[in-house]
C-alpha atoms as one frame of an Amber mdcrd trajectory, in Angstrom:
protein
 103.256 124.916  90.397 104.464 121.350  89.761 107.180 121.805  87.145 108.598
 118.797  85.309 111.133 120.798  83.373 114.428 122.082  84.679 114.397 125.480
  86.324 117.542 127.473  85.745 120.204 126.168  88.098 119.025 122.551  88.438
 120.332 119.534  86.608 117.491 117.074  87.060 115.080 115.805  84.453 114.834
 115.834  80.678 112.357 117.478  78.315 111.261 115.688  75.152 110.741 117.998
  72.182 109.589 115.997  69.169 112.596 114.254  67.636 115.117 116.012  69.853
 115.913 115.583  73.513 116.376 118.592  75.793 118.934 117.750  78.451 118.858
 119.884  81.583 122.170 121.561  82.344 123.266 123.576  85.362 123.400 126.982
  83.675 122.315 130.074  85.545 120.135 130.247  88.628 117.131 131.877  90.307
 114.869 131.290  87.332 111.768 131.811  89.444 113.144 135.112  90.810 112.488
 134.027  94.390 115.915 134.979  95.751 116.844 138.591  96.372 115.806 141.650
  98.328 112.317 141.247  99.771 110.172 143.387  97.450 107.154 143.533  99.763
 104.337 144.636  97.454 106.915 145.706  94.838 110.059 147.778  94.559 111.289
 149.747  91.558 114.871 148.970  90.559 116.761 151.425  88.377 119.699 150.401
  86.193 122.435 149.572  86.747 121.507 147.151  89.508 123.171 143.796  90.108
 122.316 143.219  93.761 118.563 143.162  94.395 117.564 140.129  92.276 120.080
 137.347  92.848 122.036 136.471  89.683 120.048 138.945  87.575 121.152 142.364
  86.433 118.930 145.345  85.633 120.697 146.722  82.571 118.571 149.569  81.266
 115.706 151.795  82.330 113.917 150.447  85.381 111.865 147.411  86.362 109.488
 146.580  89.182 110.469 143.593  91.325 107.011 142.272  92.179 106.075 140.677
  95.486 102.441 140.610  96.590 101.211 143.176  94.033  99.947 140.370  91.799
  99.948 136.574  91.819 103.195 135.174  90.412 103.322 132.268  87.999 105.734
 130.263  90.138 106.511 131.029  93.768 105.676 134.501  95.016 107.888 136.870
  92.990 108.083 138.060  89.392 109.142 141.108  87.353 107.346 143.931  85.558
 109.811 144.941  82.843 108.561 148.537  83.020 109.357 150.343  86.244 108.873
 154.006  85.451 109.986 153.336  81.875 110.992 150.395  79.684 113.679 148.266
  81.331 115.649 145.090  80.796 117.139 142.296  82.901 119.839 139.789  82.026
 121.832 136.865  83.334 125.198 135.494  82.155 125.009 131.761  81.419 127.783
 129.218  81.049 127.243 127.668  77.610 128.888 125.355  75.081 129.933 127.035
  71.840 127.703 125.821  69.011 125.157 124.180  71.309 121.458 124.993  70.999
 119.507 126.086  74.052 115.774 126.326  74.636 114.573 128.991  77.061 111.056
 128.794  78.433 109.420 131.485  80.512 105.978 132.606  81.629 104.611 135.842
  80.213 101.774 138.116  81.295 101.247 141.862  81.421 100.561 144.512  84.023
  96.761 144.941  83.823  96.877 148.445  85.353  97.469 151.601  83.335  96.993
 155.361  83.221  95.112 157.661  80.803  96.717 157.968  77.385  97.866 161.530
  78.067  99.716 160.471  81.240 103.515 160.109  80.756 103.340 156.748  82.570
 100.706 155.372  80.162 101.434 152.006  78.558  99.510 150.357  75.719  97.551
 147.190  76.511  99.727 145.154  74.140 102.818 144.339  76.197 105.884 143.381
  74.144 108.897 141.551  75.558 112.078 140.912  73.572 114.219 137.865  74.381
 117.788 137.847  73.131 121.105 136.077  73.666 124.663 137.069  72.827 125.289
 136.625  69.092 121.821 135.178  68.429 118.700 136.500  66.730 116.243 138.101
  69.141 112.523 137.333  69.282 109.573 139.468  70.369 106.650 138.120  72.393
 103.330 139.918  72.889 100.662 139.776  75.574  97.578 141.990  75.184  95.960
 142.535  78.571  92.834 143.910  76.905  92.096 140.719  74.975  93.414 138.339
  77.678  91.330 139.926  80.414  93.868 139.228  83.140  93.819 140.826  86.584
  96.115 141.206  89.575  94.541 138.147  91.175  94.458 136.141  87.944  97.367
 137.078  85.716  96.597 134.361  83.144 100.275 133.562  82.629 101.248 131.964
  79.328 104.289 129.790  78.653 106.633 130.977  75.905 109.759 129.519  74.303
 112.903 131.062  72.793 115.831 129.146  71.270 119.372 130.248  70.483 122.715
 128.820  69.438 125.560 129.757  71.775 128.441 131.601  70.114 130.777 131.292
  73.111 131.329 129.729  76.505 129.443 132.593  78.151 126.099 133.865  76.873
 124.092 136.786  78.216 120.358 136.073  78.154 118.310 139.286  78.148 114.626
 140.107  78.537 113.703 143.672  77.578 110.438 145.617  77.390 109.615 147.142
  74.015 106.865 149.502  75.164 106.862 152.876  76.965 105.290 153.786  80.277
 105.110 152.119  83.664 102.920 149.075  83.001 104.874 146.503  81.056 105.263
 142.834  80.218 105.447 140.546  83.253 108.125 137.832  83.480 108.425 134.745
  85.686 109.498 131.086  85.785 112.515 131.206  83.458 113.985 127.809  82.575
 116.700 126.703  80.198 117.825 123.411  78.677 120.461 122.407  76.169 119.018
 120.688  73.108 120.833 117.562  71.913 119.838 115.506  68.842 118.472 112.051
  69.560 121.278 109.553  68.825 120.842 107.741  65.520 119.923 104.078  65.945
 122.599 101.488  65.224 122.400  99.924  61.762 120.057  96.957  61.642 121.953
  93.754  60.811 120.942  92.286  57.442 121.771  88.730  58.501 125.135  87.122
  59.188 127.697  86.022  56.596 128.098  82.369  55.676 131.228  82.662  53.495
 134.379  84.776  53.477 133.471  86.522  50.196 130.705  88.279  52.082 133.405
  89.916  54.225 135.563  91.295  51.387 135.621  94.694  49.689 133.983  96.390
  52.609 130.927  94.142  52.538 131.526  93.322  56.220 130.281  96.849  57.033
 126.833  96.020  55.643 126.157  93.636  58.512 126.450  96.393  61.107 128.017
  94.142  63.751 131.702  93.705  62.774 134.517  96.070  63.729 136.608  95.158
  60.650 137.014  92.559  57.867 139.085  90.245  60.065 136.311  90.135  62.630
 133.899  89.070  59.895 136.256  86.414  58.465 136.879  84.984  61.929 133.143
  84.628  62.465 132.734  82.685  59.208 135.874  80.558  59.710 134.759  79.365
  63.151 131.216  78.671  62.054 129.930  81.508  64.178 131.763  80.552  67.350
 133.813  83.755  67.347 131.007  86.231  67.835 131.119  89.714  66.290 132.858
  92.354  68.392 129.661  94.458  68.345 126.800  91.921  68.356
């Protein structure tokens, strides 16, 4: 997949979001889940596990680290957030206190299942919860019954979650909210810090022609002088002494 946004761990590129600019920062890594123990078809990882998926921790329950079992969104690996039961994965990110971050990820769902009476049964509506330290969580749903996805065509969908960092380290967590062994599928995690677009400089309203236009703070109205003296000097020299901030 040709991605023009920053994958976790890269610092190239910028993402425009309406009136705000998302600047890519080097926070976290292995967003596409490609680095770690070779899962083959898939392997089930039981919590706690901090070694099999590079830079990701399995914190609760169990998850399936998917290899060739289905077609990933990006690269060749992804995660089923239900191994033999609901599980969760997380990564600690270096953040700026008070800064806003936008997390994007691709979501699908395991299209397989078992009969309703089977203890490994999972409903078709797969629910993933994204959360970050000190921030409000958000649930995302993917119904395999209505989407009609399959192992060869997972019909991945891009999702977005935003949070405000409450410290210099933030734990980003993805957790299944359904029972059974066939859960929400996760891949292609990316993160960017959101910075407001700088306000444009004041538009000059013309230049002064007499010193009275520089007094009582009027010099500020022109948007090009650093102080009253700068304005007076411009008038006194007939415009030869240019404003400090033309």
